[in-house]
MDAnalysis code that builds the backbone (N, CA, C; Angstrom):
import MDAnalysis as mda
import numpy as np

u = mda.Universe.empty(405, n_residues=135, atom_resindex=np.repeat(np.arange(135), 3), trajectory=True)
u.add_TopologyAttr("name", ["N", "CA", "C"] * 135)
u.add_TopologyAttr("resid", np.arange(1, 136))
u.add_TopologyAttr("resname", ["UNK", "UNK", "UNK", "UNK", "UNK", "UNK", "UNK", "UNK", "UNK", "UNK", "UNK", "UNK", "UNK", "UNK", "UNK", "UNK", "UNK", "UNK", "UNK", "UNK", "UNK", "UNK", "UNK", "UNK", "UNK", "UNK", "UNK", "UNK", "UNK", "UNK", "UNK", "UNK", "UNK", "UNK", "UNK", "UNK", "UNK", "UNK", "UNK", "UNK", "UNK", "UNK", "UNK", "UNK", "UNK", "UNK", "UNK", "UNK", "UNK", "UNK", "UNK", "UNK", "UNK", "UNK", "UNK", "UNK", "UNK", "UNK", "UNK", "UNK", "UNK", "UNK", "UNK", "UNK", "UNK", "UNK", "UNK", "UNK", "UNK", "UNK", "UNK", "UNK", "UNK", "UNK", "UNK", "UNK", "UNK", "UNK", "UNK", "UNK", "UNK", "UNK", "UNK", "UNK", "UNK", "UNK", "UNK", "UNK", "UNK", "UNK", "UNK", "UNK", "UNK", "UNK", "UNK", "UNK", "UNK", "UNK", "UNK", "UNK", "UNK", "UNK", "UNK", "UNK", "UNK", "UNK", "UNK", "UNK", "UNK", "UNK", "UNK", "UNK", "UNK", "UNK", "UNK", "UNK", "UNK", "UNK", "UNK", "UNK", "UNK", "UNK", "UNK", "UNK", "UNK", "UNK", "UNK", "UNK", "UNK", "UNK", "UNK", "UNK", "UNK", "UNK", "UNK"])
u.atoms.positions = np.array([
    [3.097, 8.926, 51.599],
    [3.189, 8.441, 50.238],
    [2.074, 7.430, 50.017],
    [1.172, 7.684, 49.030],
    [0.117, 6.748, 48.669],
    [0.596, 5.841, 47.557],
    [0.552, 4.543, 47.807],
    [1.009, 3.596, 46.797],
    [-0.160, 3.090, 45.964],
    [0.090, 2.927, 44.683],
    [-0.909, 2.421, 43.744],
    [-0.339, 1.199, 43.069],
    [-1.070, 0.101, 43.131],
    [-0.611, -1.144, 42.518],
    [-0.432, -0.963, 41.016],
    [0.475, -1.751, 40.455],
    [0.811, -1.668, 39.038],
    [-0.440, -1.780, 38.161],
    [-1.304, -2.751, 38.449],
    [-2.501, -2.937, 37.621],
    [-3.431, -1.728, 37.702],
    [-3.549, -1.133, 38.875],
    [-4.387, 0.060, 39.013],
    [-3.738, 1.261, 38.336],
    [-2.417, 1.373, 38.435],
    [-1.702, 2.458, 37.761],
    [-1.913, 2.362, 36.260],
    [-1.891, 1.127, 35.739],
    [-2.110, 0.922, 34.300],
    [-3.515, 1.362, 33.915],
    [-4.496, 0.944, 34.693],
    [-5.885, 1.299, 34.384],
    [-6.093, 2.813, 34.448],
    [-5.503, 3.463, 35.436],
    [-5.676, 4.903, 35.610],
    [-4.996, 5.722, 34.513],
    [-3.937, 5.191, 33.933],
    [-3.219, 5.925, 32.882],
    [-3.578, 5.441, 31.479],
    [-4.423, 4.415, 31.392],
    [-4.876, 3.953, 30.086],
    [-3.846, 3.150, 29.313],
    [-2.955, 2.477, 30.041],
    [-1.927, 1.650, 29.392],
    [-1.992, 0.240, 29.979],
    [-1.146, -0.648, 29.477],
    [-1.113, -2.018, 29.992],
    [-0.234, -2.104, 31.237],
    [-0.407, -3.193, 31.984],
    [0.454, -3.450, 33.138],
    [1.916, -3.495, 32.702],
    [2.161, -4.125, 31.537],
    [3.532, -4.232, 31.031],
    [4.149, -2.865, 30.768],
    [3.346, -1.916, 30.302],
    [3.873, -0.568, 30.057],
    [4.307, 0.075, 31.364],
    [3.511, -0.078, 32.417],
    [3.891, 0.487, 33.720],
    [5.167, -0.188, 34.203],
    [5.280, -1.495, 34.025],
    [6.508, -2.195, 34.423],
    [7.711, -1.687, 33.619],
    [7.503, -1.394, 32.340],
    [8.600, -0.836, 31.522],
    [8.996, 0.545, 32.035],
    [8.025, 1.346, 32.466],
    [8.342, 2.654, 33.051],
    [9.197, 2.477, 34.295],
    [8.873, 1.467, 35.097],
    [9.656, 1.179, 36.304],
    [11.060, 0.725, 35.901],
    [11.149, -0.197, 34.946],
    [12.451, -0.705, 34.494],
    [13.324, 0.406, 33.905],
    [12.690, 1.366, 33.256],
    [13.426, 2.473, 32.642],
    [13.792, 3.552, 33.653],
    [13.287, 3.434, 34.882],
    [13.577, 4.438, 35.901],
    [12.644, 5.630, 35.857],
    [11.627, 5.579, 35.009],
    [10.653, 6.667, 34.927],
    [9.805, 6.727, 36.186],
    [9.460, 5.551, 36.723],
    [8.739, 5.433, 37.983],
    [9.556, 4.558, 38.926],
    [9.396, 4.767, 40.219],
    [10.114, 3.989, 41.216],
    [9.220, 2.882, 41.748],
    [9.753, 1.661, 41.760],
    [8.992, 0.518, 42.258],
    [9.022, 0.483, 43.781],
    [7.911, 0.117, 44.365],
    [7.767, -0.063, 45.804],
    [6.984, -1.356, 46.015],
    [6.890, -1.801, 47.258],
    [6.025, -2.917, 47.623],
    [4.933, -2.363, 48.523],
    [3.680, -2.737, 48.238],
    [2.599, -2.283, 49.107],
    [2.525, -3.179, 50.340],
    [1.545, -2.958, 51.182],
    [1.406, -3.731, 52.430],
    [1.215, -5.218, 52.186],
    [0.736, -5.583, 51.012],
    [0.536, -6.994, 50.666],
    [1.744, -7.590, 49.960],
    [2.786, -6.779, 49.756],
    [3.983, -7.257, 49.082],
    [3.899, -7.199, 47.569],
    [2.868, -6.565, 47.044],
    [2.707, -6.450, 45.598],
    [3.429, -5.217, 45.075],
    [3.853, -5.279, 43.822],
    [4.534, -4.150, 43.197],
    [3.583, -2.966, 43.099],
    [4.107, -1.794, 43.408],
    [3.301, -0.578, 43.401],
    [4.184, 0.609, 43.054],
    [3.551, 1.712, 42.725],
    [4.266, 2.960, 42.453],
    [3.651, 4.054, 43.327],
    [4.421, 5.088, 43.567],
    [3.961, 6.221, 44.364],
    [2.907, 6.996, 43.575],
    [1.777, 7.295, 44.227],
    [0.686, 7.994, 43.559],
    [1.076, 9.361, 43.031],
    [1.837, 10.129, 43.801],
    [2.240, 11.470, 43.358],
    [3.185, 11.379, 42.164],
    [4.088, 10.402, 42.194],
    [5.017, 10.206, 41.080],
    [4.249, 9.793, 39.821],
    [3.266, 8.909, 39.990],
    [2.446, 8.486, 38.857],
    [1.651, 9.663, 38.301],
    [1.107, 10.488, 39.171],
    [0.330, 11.656, 38.731],
    [1.191, 12.608, 37.915],
    [2.415, 12.858, 38.378],
    [3.318, 13.744, 37.635],
    [3.649, 13.149, 36.269],
    [3.881, 11.831, 36.225],
    [4.181, 11.181, 34.955],
    [2.965, 11.227, 34.023],
    [1.774, 10.963, 34.568],
    [0.552, 10.980, 33.759],
    [0.320, 12.357, 33.154],
    [0.585, 13.372, 33.940],
    [0.426, 14.739, 33.429],
    [1.420, 15.021, 32.312],
    [2.630, 14.500, 32.465],
    [3.664, 14.720, 31.451],
    [3.401, 14.006, 30.141],
    [2.732, 12.852, 30.204],
    [2.488, 12.098, 28.978],
    [1.115, 12.348, 28.383],
    [0.297, 13.139, 29.081],
    [-1.052, 13.401, 28.590],
    [-0.971, 14.056, 27.221],
    [-1.678, 13.477, 26.301],
    [-1.678, 14.005, 24.943],
    [-3.109, 14.322, 24.549],
    [-3.511, 15.533, 24.830],
    [-4.855, 15.937, 24.440],
    [-4.899, 16.090, 22.929],
    [-6.017, 15.728, 22.351],
    [-6.189, 15.926, 20.924],
    [-6.266, 17.417, 20.680],
    [-5.417, 17.952, 19.815],
    [-5.413, 19.400, 19.629],
    [-6.711, 19.887, 18.981],
    [-7.141, 21.053, 19.410],
    [-8.310, 21.706, 18.837],
    [-7.822, 22.552, 17.669],
    [-8.196, 22.181, 16.469],
    [-7.700, 22.872, 15.282],
    [-8.592, 24.030, 14.850],
    [-9.545, 24.408, 15.709],
    [-10.484, 25.463, 15.319],
    [-9.830, 26.841, 15.280],
    [-8.740, 27.023, 16.008],
    [-8.098, 28.332, 16.043],
    [-8.813, 29.320, 16.947],
    [-9.794, 28.859, 17.707],
    [-10.551, 29.721, 18.606],
    [-9.835, 29.790, 19.951],
    [-9.580, 31.006, 20.443],
    [-8.966, 31.184, 21.756],
    [-10.079, 31.178, 22.803],
    [-9.834, 30.489, 23.932],
    [-10.850, 30.372, 24.978],
    [-10.220, 30.577, 26.344],
    [-11.022, 31.069, 27.280],
    [-10.541, 31.178, 28.652],
    [-10.719, 29.856, 29.392],
    [-11.624, 29.010, 28.924],
    [-11.861, 27.722, 29.580],
    [-10.665, 26.806, 29.355],
    [-10.208, 26.165, 30.412],
    [-9.046, 25.280, 30.323],
    [-9.438, 23.830, 30.049],
    [-10.688, 23.486, 30.320],
    [-11.130, 22.115, 30.147],
    [-11.752, 21.947, 28.775],
    [-10.923, 21.563, 27.820],
    [-11.358, 21.381, 26.452],
    [-11.066, 19.952, 26.032],
    [-12.053, 19.295, 25.455],
    [-11.922, 17.909, 25.060],
    [-12.306, 17.774, 23.592],
    [-11.335, 17.548, 22.732],
    [-11.620, 17.342, 21.325],
    [-11.791, 15.854, 21.093],
    [-12.832, 15.498, 20.387],
    [-13.088, 14.087, 20.153],
    [-14.086, 13.855, 19.051],
    [-14.599, 12.653, 19.037],
    [-15.476, 12.184, 17.986],
    [-16.912, 12.110, 18.497],
    [-17.834, 12.691, 17.754],
    [-19.250, 12.570, 18.100],
    [-19.655, 11.128, 17.822],
    [-20.206, 10.460, 18.837],
    [-20.568, 9.051, 18.695],
    [-22.069, 8.831, 18.581],
    [-22.871, 9.749, 19.110],
    [-24.319, 9.590, 19.034],
    [-24.998, 10.939, 19.186],
    [-26.057, 11.148, 18.426],
    [-26.858, 12.361, 18.529],
    [-28.322, 11.940, 18.594],
    [-29.006, 12.332, 19.663],
    [-30.424, 12.056, 19.822],
    [-31.144, 13.398, 19.791],
    [-32.024, 13.559, 18.811],
    [-32.674, 14.851, 18.600],
    [-34.184, 14.683, 18.683],
    [-34.845, 15.610, 19.405],
    [-36.296, 15.675, 19.333],
    [-36.659, 17.050, 18.791],
    [-37.877, 17.473, 18.984],
    [-38.336, 18.725, 18.387],
    [-37.571, 19.950, 18.895],
    [-37.257, 19.963, 20.188],
    [-36.643, 21.155, 20.789],
    [-35.212, 20.918, 21.265],
    [-34.953, 19.766, 21.890],
    [-33.657, 19.507, 22.525],
    [-32.930, 18.337, 21.877],
    [-31.625, 18.267, 22.173],
    [-30.803, 17.174, 21.647],
    [-29.789, 16.756, 22.708],
    [-29.383, 15.496, 22.614],
    [-28.311, 14.962, 23.457],
    [-27.195, 14.531, 22.513],
    [-25.997, 15.056, 22.749],
    [-24.836, 14.738, 21.921],
    [-23.815, 14.024, 22.788],
    [-23.413, 12.830, 22.351],
    [-22.386, 12.070, 23.059],
    [-21.106, 12.115, 22.246],
    [-19.990, 12.273, 22.959],
    [-18.676, 12.332, 22.320],
    [-17.722, 11.389, 23.041],
    [-16.779, 10.844, 22.311],
    [-15.687, 10.076, 22.911],
    [-14.432, 10.907, 22.707],
    [-13.873, 11.387, 23.795],
    [-12.689, 12.248, 23.770],
    [-11.577, 11.500, 24.486],
    [-10.796, 10.728, 23.743],
    [-9.813, 9.859, 24.360],
    [-10.561, 8.867, 25.220],
    [-10.161, 8.706, 26.477],
    [-10.855, 7.749, 27.333],
    [-12.132, 8.317, 27.965],
    [-12.459, 9.571, 27.655],
    [-13.577, 10.237, 28.318],
    [-14.819, 10.286, 27.446],
    [-15.944, 9.914, 28.027],
    [-17.245, 10.043, 27.365],
    [-17.851, 11.348, 27.852],
    [-18.162, 12.231, 26.924],
    [-18.742, 13.527, 27.243],
    [-20.164, 13.545, 26.692],
    [-21.114, 13.986, 27.508],
    [-22.502, 14.099, 27.082],
    [-22.928, 15.548, 27.254],
    [-23.509, 16.113, 26.200],
    [-23.959, 17.498, 26.244],
    [-25.418, 17.577, 25.833],
    [-26.173, 18.389, 26.541],
    [-27.554, 18.674, 26.172],
    [-27.583, 20.070, 25.568],
    [-28.230, 20.187, 24.415],
    [-28.297, 21.476, 23.719],
    [-29.571, 21.524, 22.901],
    [-29.824, 22.641, 22.297],
    [-31.015, 22.754, 21.458],
    [-30.822, 21.968, 20.165],
    [-31.918, 21.508, 19.601],
    [-31.869, 20.829, 18.303],
    [-31.352, 21.786, 17.238],
    [-31.691, 23.060, 17.373],
    [-31.221, 24.077, 16.439],
    [-29.689, 24.149, 16.451],
    [-29.077, 24.082, 17.637],
    [-27.615, 24.127, 17.744],
    [-26.982, 22.928, 17.049],
    [-27.591, 21.750, 17.207],
    [-27.067, 20.551, 16.552],
    [-27.067, 20.739, 15.034],
    [-28.171, 21.274, 14.517],
    [-28.257, 21.506, 13.062],
    [-27.235, 22.552, 12.613],
    [-27.130, 23.661, 13.337],
    [-26.196, 24.729, 12.967],
    [-24.748, 24.258, 12.997],
    [-24.402, 23.398, 13.960],
    [-23.033, 22.896, 14.084],
    [-22.769, 21.700, 13.180],
    [-23.815, 21.134, 12.606],
    [-23.646, 19.966, 11.738],
    [-23.179, 18.735, 12.498],
    [-23.639, 18.596, 13.737],
    [-23.190, 17.472, 14.562],
    [-23.907, 16.190, 14.163],
    [-23.119, 15.159, 13.914],
    [-23.637, 13.836, 13.589],
    [-22.552, 12.834, 13.942],
    [-22.929, 11.565, 14.132],
    [-21.899, 10.570, 14.439],
    [-20.777, 10.606, 13.407],
    [-19.551, 10.661, 13.905],
    [-18.378, 10.752, 13.038],
    [-17.817, 12.159, 12.926],
    [-18.581, 13.170, 13.383],
    [-18.075, 14.542, 13.364],
    [-16.992, 14.702, 14.425],
    [-16.026, 15.545, 14.150],
    [-15.018, 15.908, 15.144],
    [-15.453, 17.231, 15.753],
    [-15.457, 17.301, 17.082],
    [-15.899, 18.507, 17.773],
    [-15.096, 18.673, 19.051],
    [-15.177, 19.846, 19.631],
    [-14.512, 20.123, 20.903],
    [-15.554, 20.487, 21.945],
    [-15.545, 19.758, 23.053],
    [-16.417, 20.066, 24.191],
    [-15.635, 21.005, 25.104],
    [-16.226, 22.120, 25.437],
    [-15.593, 23.101, 26.317],
    [-16.394, 23.126, 27.608],
    [-15.714, 22.895, 28.731],
    [-16.385, 22.834, 30.019],
    [-15.870, 23.965, 30.892],
    [-16.764, 24.812, 31.328],
    [-16.403, 25.871, 32.265],
    [-17.497, 25.908, 33.314],
    [-17.185, 25.421, 34.471],
    [-18.187, 25.311, 35.521],
    [-17.699, 26.009, 36.784],
    [-18.634, 26.511, 37.541],
    [-18.257, 27.127, 38.813],
    [-18.176, 26.087, 39.910],
    [-18.734, 24.903, 39.678],
    [-18.702, 23.836, 40.668],
    [-18.200, 22.556, 40.028],
    [-17.186, 21.963, 40.620],
    [-16.696, 20.660, 40.211],
    [-16.648, 19.812, 41.461],
    [-17.333, 18.678, 41.444],
    [-17.393, 17.798, 42.596],
    [-16.349, 16.704, 42.429],
    [-15.516, 16.505, 43.442],
    [-14.488, 15.469, 43.433],
    [-14.791, 14.495, 44.567],
    [-14.808, 13.212, 44.251],
    [-15.099, 12.210, 45.267],
    [-13.959, 11.202, 45.316],
    [-13.766, 10.597, 46.481],
    [-12.817, 9.498, 46.625],
    [-13.486, 8.374, 47.390],
    [-12.948, 7.193, 47.209],
    [-13.411, 6.039, 47.988],
    [-12.540, 5.989, 49.229],
    [-12.890, 6.719, 50.249],
    [-12.089, 6.892, 51.447],
    [-11.717, 5.544, 52.083],
    [-10.411, 5.327, 52.201],
    [-9.915, 4.134, 52.866],
    [-10.070, 2.847, 52.085],
    [-10.501, 2.925, 50.842],
    [-10.691, 1.709, 50.044],
    [-9.673, 1.656, 48.926],
    [-9.204, 0.474, 48.630],
    [-8.301, 0.284, 47.502],
    [-9.085, 0.387, 46.219],
    [-8.375, 0.689, 45.152],
    [-9.022, 0.788, 43.849],
    [-9.625, -0.484, 43.495],
])
């Protein structure tokens, strides 16, 4: 069982420390003490809860896709040159950056304040951990 301190659990789920404590008080999560005697929750239990409360912004385009990684959010910045463009989006807590043609930006009407969906389908996803280190 991997324990995660309350403050780290809050940061990882995008809520306050008090919210995590309320989850513990409500019995949604089980409180434990880590090796330092600090309040902590089980990582697997937190992951299951985080998955259950995840509220992705719905994609209202009506387009069916095989890609499962879809992030609907707000375009925050568009940098365009003659041929290429960089589009930045804020999708909940995630910053998504996409490189595309300037023509695509014009055709899609992308500008700061636009709502768009980033679709990610990759054959390689790299996952890293800080082995043996606390958050």
